[in-house]
C-alpha positions as CSV (number, residue, x, y, z in Angstrom):
1,X,-63.2,109.3,-55.8
2,X,-62.4,111.8,-58.1
3,X,-63.3,110.2,-61.1
4,X,-65.7,112.9,-62.0
5,X,-62.5,115.3,-62.9
6,X,-61.7,112.9,-65.6
7,X,-65.1,113.1,-67.3
8,X,-64.6,116.3,-68.8
9,X,-61.3,115.3,-70.3
10,X,-62.7,113.0,-72.9
11,X,-61.9,113.4,-76.7
12,X,-63.8,116.6,-77.9
13,X,-66.2,115.8,-81.0
14,X,-64.5,117.5,-84.0
15,X,-66.1,120.3,-86.1
16,X,-67.6,118.9,-89.6
17,X,-66.0,120.6,-92.1
18,X,-68.1,121.6,-94.8
19,X,-67.2,121.3,-98.7
20,X,-67.3,124.1,-100.9
21,X,-70.4,122.4,-102.7
22,X,-72.0,121.7,-99.3
23,X,-71.5,125.4,-98.1
24,X,-72.8,126.6,-101.7
25,X,-75.9,124.6,-101.4
26,X,-76.6,125.5,-98.0
27,X,-76.5,129.2,-98.8
28,X,-78.7,128.8,-102.0
29,X,-81.2,126.8,-99.8
30,X,-81.4,129.5,-97.0
31,X,-81.7,132.2,-99.6
32,X,-84.5,130.5,-101.6
33,X,-86.3,129.7,-98.1
34,X,-85.8,133.8,-97.2
35,X,-87.3,134.6,-100.7
36,X,-90.2,132.4,-100.6
37,X,-91.1,133.8,-97.2
38,X,-91.4,137.3,-98.4
39,X,-94.9,138.6,-99.3
40,X,-93.5,140.4,-102.3
41,X,-91.2,138.5,-104.5
42,X,-88.2,140.7,-105.8
43,X,-87.0,141.0,-109.2
44,X,-83.4,138.9,-109.8
45,X,-80.9,140.1,-112.0
46,X,-78.0,138.3,-112.7
47,X,-75.0,139.9,-114.3
48,X,-73.1,137.6,-116.4
49,X,-70.0,139.7,-116.7
50,X,-69.2,140.0,-112.7
51,X,-71.2,137.0,-112.0
52,X,-73.3,139.0,-109.2
53,X,-77.1,138.3,-108.3
54,X,-78.9,141.2,-107.4
55,X,-82.6,141.9,-106.0
56,X,-85.1,144.5,-106.7
57,X,-86.4,145.0,-103.2
58,X,-89.4,146.8,-102.4
59,X,-88.9,150.2,-100.4
60,X,-90.0,148.9,-97.1
61,X,-90.8,145.3,-96.1
62,X,-93.5,144.8,-93.6
63,X,-92.0,144.4,-90.6
64,X,-90.0,147.6,-91.3
65,X,-93.5,149.4,-92.3
66,X,-94.8,148.5,-88.5
67,X,-91.5,149.8,-87.0
68,X,-91.5,153.5,-88.8
69,X,-93.4,156.1,-88.5
70,X,-96.2,156.8,-91.2
71,X,-95.0,159.3,-93.7
72,X,-96.9,162.5,-93.6
73,X,-97.1,163.5,-97.5
74,X,-99.0,166.7,-96.6
75,X,-96.0,168.1,-94.9
76,X,-93.4,167.2,-97.9
77,X,-96.2,168.8,-100.6
78,X,-96.1,172.0,-98.4
79,X,-92.2,172.0,-98.1
80,X,-92.0,171.6,-101.7
81,X,-94.4,174.4,-102.5
82,X,-92.5,176.6,-100.3
83,X,-89.2,176.1,-101.7
84,X,-91.1,176.5,-105.1
85,X,-92.3,179.8,-103.9
86,X,-89.0,180.9,-102.5
87,X,-87.1,180.3,-105.7
88,X,-90.1,182.2,-107.7
89,X,-89.9,185.0,-105.3
90,X,-85.8,185.3,-105.5
91,X,-86.3,185.4,-109.3
92,X,-88.9,187.9,-109.1
93,X,-87.1,190.1,-107.0
94,X,-84.0,189.9,-109.2
95,X,-86.3,190.8,-112.0
96,X,-87.8,193.7,-110.4
97,X,-84.6,194.9,-109.1
98,X,-83.3,194.8,-112.9
99,X,-86.4,196.6,-113.9
100,X,-85.8,199.2,-111.3
101,X,-82.2,199.9,-112.3
102,X,-83.2,200.2,-115.8
103,X,-86.0,202.8,-114.9
104,X,-83.6,204.6,-112.9
105,X,-81.3,204.7,-115.6
106,X,-83.7,205.6,-118.1
107,X,-84.9,208.6,-115.7
108,X,-81.6,209.8,-114.9
109,X,-80.8,209.8,-118.8
110,X,-83.9,212.0,-119.2
111,X,-82.8,214.1,-116.4
112,X,-79.3,214.9,-117.7
113,X,-80.5,216.6,-120.9
114,X,-82.9,218.9,-119.7
115,X,-80.6,220.1,-116.7
116,X,-78.2,221.0,-119.4
Protein backbone atom coordinates (compact mmCIF):
# COMPACT_ATOMS: atom_id res chain seq x y z
CA UNK A 1 0.00 0.00 0.00
CA UNK A 2 2.76 2.46 0.83
CA UNK A 3 5.19 1.37 -1.85
CA UNK A 4 5.13 4.87 -3.36
CA UNK A 5 7.00 6.17 -0.30
CA UNK A 6 9.99 4.02 -1.19
CA UNK A 7 10.03 5.46 -4.69
CA UNK A 8 11.78 8.66 -3.59
CA UNK A 9 14.41 6.83 -1.53
CA UNK A 10 16.35 5.30 -4.38
CA UNK A 11 20.00 6.01 -5.05
CA UNK A 12 20.57 9.57 -6.17
CA UNK A 13 22.73 9.93 -9.25
CA UNK A 14 26.17 11.28 -8.44
CA UNK A 15 27.22 14.53 -10.01
CA UNK A 16 29.72 14.12 -12.82
CA UNK A 17 33.06 15.57 -11.79
CA UNK A 18 34.91 17.47 -14.49
CA UNK A 19 38.64 17.24 -14.74
CA UNK A 20 40.61 20.46 -15.02
CA UNK A 21 41.21 19.75 -18.71
CA UNK A 22 37.49 19.25 -19.36
CA UNK A 23 36.64 22.45 -17.45
CA UNK A 24 39.23 24.44 -19.39
CA UNK A 25 38.11 23.05 -22.76
CA UNK A 26 34.46 23.81 -21.93
CA UNK A 27 35.28 27.39 -20.89
CA UNK A 28 37.37 28.02 -24.01
CA UNK A 29 34.60 26.58 -26.18
CA UNK A 30 31.97 28.80 -24.53
CA UNK A 31 34.23 31.85 -24.86
CA UNK A 32 34.86 31.17 -28.55
CA UNK A 33 31.11 30.81 -29.15
CA UNK A 34 30.43 34.10 -27.38
CA UNK A 35 33.14 35.91 -29.38
CA UNK A 36 31.89 34.44 -32.66
CA UNK A 37 28.40 35.75 -31.97
CA UNK A 38 29.60 39.37 -31.66
CA UNK A 39 29.08 41.68 -34.66
CA UNK A 40 32.52 43.27 -34.13
CA UNK A 41 35.43 41.04 -33.27
CA UNK A 42 37.39 42.33 -30.27
CA UNK A 43 41.16 42.54 -30.34
CA UNK A 44 42.68 39.84 -28.14
CA UNK A 45 45.82 40.57 -26.11
CA UNK A 46 47.76 37.93 -24.21
CA UNK A 47 50.16 39.11 -21.52
CA UNK A 48 52.96 36.53 -21.45
CA UNK A 49 54.26 37.72 -18.08
CA UNK A 50 51.00 37.36 -16.13
CA UNK A 51 49.34 34.86 -18.51
CA UNK A 52 46.25 37.07 -18.69
CA UNK A 53 43.99 37.38 -21.70
CA UNK A 54 42.30 40.73 -22.32
CA UNK A 55 39.92 41.98 -24.98
CA UNK A 56 39.53 45.43 -26.53
CA UNK A 57 35.75 45.65 -26.60
CA UNK A 58 33.67 48.20 -28.49
CA UNK A 59 32.34 51.06 -26.39
CA UNK A 60 28.78 49.71 -26.60
CA UNK A 61 27.37 46.44 -27.79
CA UNK A 62 24.28 46.46 -30.03
CA UNK A 63 21.98 45.35 -27.22
CA UNK A 64 23.37 48.04 -24.91
CA UNK A 65 22.89 50.68 -27.59
CA UNK A 66 19.20 49.81 -27.75
CA UNK A 67 18.83 50.08 -23.97
CA UNK A 68 20.64 53.40 -23.58
CA UNK A 69 19.27 56.78 -24.57
CA UNK A 70 20.90 58.34 -27.60
CA UNK A 71 23.70 60.74 -26.65
CA UNK A 72 23.08 64.40 -27.28
CA UNK A 73 26.31 65.79 -28.74
CA UNK A 74 24.97 69.36 -28.98
CA UNK A 75 24.57 69.59 -25.21
CA UNK A 76 28.06 68.22 -24.67
CA UNK A 77 29.51 70.81 -27.04
CA UNK A 78 27.49 73.60 -25.44
CA UNK A 79 28.69 72.57 -21.97
CA UNK A 80 32.29 72.48 -23.18
CA UNK A 81 31.94 75.93 -24.74
CA UNK A 82 30.40 77.28 -21.55
CA UNK A 83 33.28 75.87 -19.50
CA UNK A 84 35.85 77.46 -21.81
CA UNK A 85 34.02 80.80 -21.73
CA UNK A 86 33.92 80.71 -17.93
CA UNK A 87 37.65 79.95 -17.76
CA UNK A 88 38.46 82.75 -20.19
CA UNK A 89 36.18 85.15 -18.32
CA UNK A 90 37.98 84.35 -15.05
CA UNK A 91 41.36 84.89 -16.72
CA UNK A 92 40.21 88.15 -18.28
CA UNK A 93 38.76 89.45 -15.03
CA UNK A 94 42.02 88.66 -13.26
CA UNK A 95 43.93 90.53 -15.98
CA UNK A 96 41.51 93.47 -15.82
CA UNK A 97 41.79 93.57 -12.04
CA UNK A 98 45.57 93.51 -12.29
CA UNK A 99 45.59 96.30 -14.88
CA UNK A 100 43.15 98.35 -12.79
CA UNK A 101 45.38 98.01 -9.74
CA UNK A 102 48.46 98.97 -11.76
CA UNK A 103 46.61 102.02 -13.15
CA UNK A 104 45.45 103.01 -9.67
CA UNK A 105 49.01 102.75 -8.33
CA UNK A 106 50.28 104.87 -11.23
CA UNK A 107 47.60 107.49 -10.66
CA UNK A 108 48.31 107.48 -6.93
CA UNK A 109 52.06 107.94 -7.61
CA UNK A 110 51.29 110.81 -10.00
CA UNK A 111 48.98 112.50 -7.49
CA UNK A 112 51.41 112.28 -4.55
CA UNK A 113 54.21 114.45 -6.03
CA UNK A 114 51.83 117.17 -7.17
CA UNK A 115 50.13 117.34 -3.77
CA UNK A 116 53.46 117.77 -1.95
